[in-house]
N, C-alpha and C positions, 0 to 999 in steps of 0.2 A: 325446887325447880324454879326456873326463870319464868314467872307467870306472865310478864309483859311480852317476852319473846314468844311464849306458847300461844297466848291469845291473839297476838298479831298474825301468826300463821293460820290460826283457826278462822279469823275473819277474812283473810285472803281467800281461804277455802270457801267460805260462805259466798263470796263474790262469784267464784267459779261455779258454785251450785245455784246461783241466782236466788238466794234467800230473799225473802220479802223486804228485809231491811237494807238490801244492797241495790235495789232497783231504782234508778234515778227517775225524777219527774219527767213527764213528756213535754214536747214543744207546746202542745195544746194547754197543758197546765200552766206553763210559763205565760202563755198568751192570756189565759183566763185571769191570772194574777194581776197582770197589767190593767185589766178591766175591773179590778176590785174583788174578783172571785178567787180567793186563795185561802188555804188552810195549811197548818203545820201541826205536828203532834210531838209531844214529849213522852207519851205513853201509847199503848196500842190502838185505841179507838177514838177517844175524845180529842177534838181539835182544841188547841190553845185559844182561849177567848181573845178576840182582837183588841179588847180594851186592856189587856195585859201589856200591850206594846205601845211605846211612844211612836211618834211619826218616824217611819222607817227611812225615808229619803235622807241620805247623808249620815245615817247612824253607823257607827263602827261596831260591827257584830263579830264575836268570836263563836264559831260553831265548835263546841268542845266535845270531842269524841263523837263528831257529827258527820263523818264521812258517809258517802253513799249517794250523794247527789239528790237528797230528798228535801232538805230545808234550805241549805245555803243558796242554791240557785233561785229559789223563790224570793228570798230576802234580797239577793243581788238584783233580780229583775225589777224589784220595787224601789231600787235606788240606794240600798244600803251598801256600805263598804265591808265586804265579808272576808273573813279569814277562817278557813276550816282546819282544825287541828285534830289529827287522828293517828292511831297507832298502826293502822293497816294501809299499806301502800296502795292496794287495789281499791279500797274504799275511797281514798283520796283521789285516785284516778277517775272515779265516777264524777266527782265534782269538776275536776280539771277538763274532762272531755266536754261537759256541758258548757263550762266557762269559755273554752276555746271556740266551740261551735256557735255560741250565741253572744260572744263578746261581753261576758259578764264580769270579767276582771276579778274573779275569785282567787285569793291567795291561798295556797295549800302549804301546810307545815306538818311534818311527821314527828310524833313523839309520844311520850308517856304523860297521861293527863295529870299525874301527881307532880310533874315538873314542868312549869310554864316559864322557866328562866329565859327562854328565847325572847320573851316579851317583857317590855319595860313596865314599871309601875304606871297605873292610871292610863292604860292603853285603849280600853274598850268602853263603849256605852252599855253594851248588853252581851251577856253570855247565854247562849242557847245550848243546853246539855240534855239531849234526848236520853232516855233511860239506858245508861251505860256504866254507872258506878258499880254495878254488880260484877263487872269484870276486873275490878280493882281490889286488891287485898286490904288496903288501908285508905279510907276515903277522907280522913281528916286533913291530910295535906292538900287534897283537891280543893276543899273549901277555902283554906288559907291562901292558896295560889289564886283562886278566883277573886277573892277579896282584894288581893294585891294588884292584879292587872286591871280591875275595873276602876273607872273614874268615880269620883264622889257622886252619889245618887245613881250609880250604875245598877243595872238590873241583872239578877241571876235567875234563870228559869231552868229547872231541872226535873227529870223524871226519876222517881224512887220506887222501890218495891217493898211492900210489907214483908218483913222477914219471916213471918209465920207461914207464908205461902211456900217457902222452901222447906219448911219443917214437916209438911203434910204429904203423905204419899198420895199421888194423884188418883190412883185407882181405888184404894181402900178408904181414902179420906181420913186415915188415922194419923195422929200426931206421932211421928217416929224419930225425928231428929231434934237434937237439942240446939239451942241458940248459944253462940253464933254458928250458923251453918256455913260450911264451905264444901265444894266438891272435893277439895284436896284432903280434908280431915274428917268429914262426916260420912262419906259414902264407904260402903264395903269395898275392899280392894278390887274385886272383880268388876264392880260397877264403874269405878274410876278408870280402870284399864279399858273398859268398853268405850267410855267417852273419849279417851285418848286415841283409841284405835279408829274411831269414827271422826276424829279431828273436830270434836265439838269444843266450843269455848267453855272454859271453866268459870264458875260463878261463885260469888260470896254473898251470903245473906246478912247484910249489915243491920245492926240494931237501929231502931227508930231514934234512939239517943244520938248515935253517930250521924244518922242521916239528917235529922231535923235540928236537934240541939247543936250538932256539929257546925251547922251554918250559923246559928246564933252565936256560938262561942267564937267563931271566926270574925264576928262583927256585923253580920247581916241582921236586918229586920225583916221578918216574914210578913208579907203583905196579902198573900192569897194562896189558896190551894184547892184542888179538887181530886176526887178519886176516880179510878177507871178499872176496867176488867181486861182479861186476856182477850176475850172475844173470838176464841178459836176452839169452841166446843170443849173448853176446859171445865171440869166438874166443879172446881173451886169457885167459879163465877156464880154458882147457885147459892153460895154461902156468904161471901164477902168480896169486896173489890181488892185486888192484889196490888194495884198501883196507886201512887200518889204523885201529883204534879205540884210543885211549889214555885212561888214567885217571891223573891227576896230582893231587898235593896241595900246597897252599901251606904249606911248612914255614918256621917262623921261629926 
């Protein structure tokens, strides 16, 4: 199946259902940001440390698979030059609506995060990629494209998921799926059909080798990371953090 086309429709549907990751920031949050009170996330709960960012004013930021009006408008209100790249038209519209309303001058571009050919080499100072690589079947091209479009010493911030969290049944907490997990190939046929019927996005549990060493192989230097939990009454939270946020730099 065409996973890019399928997940695009799924995320458009999430916008219609007002999923938590499709709700834009409020006018008050934008105003608070201008007064220095702002936070953004790569993973569900923990805010990205402010010391991970250089000075935002004038910074050229690519919000990669970052539609939904949750991070881009914050960065733009703080003076960054923001481009949001996302697969979902309706997620992009969330950013455009805020941009038009508050004159934030956010540029929106639709496309597959594995192909950033619309952007020239050395175009951005920072790429902000909230946890979204789980919706891509092969993430290695993503890291290579990120490296290409970043300027020397450019920063990549991304949210990752520990693959074992996909291999454990959430109710029994038993390890039932082999790595690498994917909804397409790991689930019983009836469960997969149920996901499709409910228009749920399909996910891929990439190895830590591909997620972390993939960045290193692309040329990045890892400079920091932290772990995070689901924070939604998920039983796995009691045993280990499912999420990892990483900060990497393009060294030449």
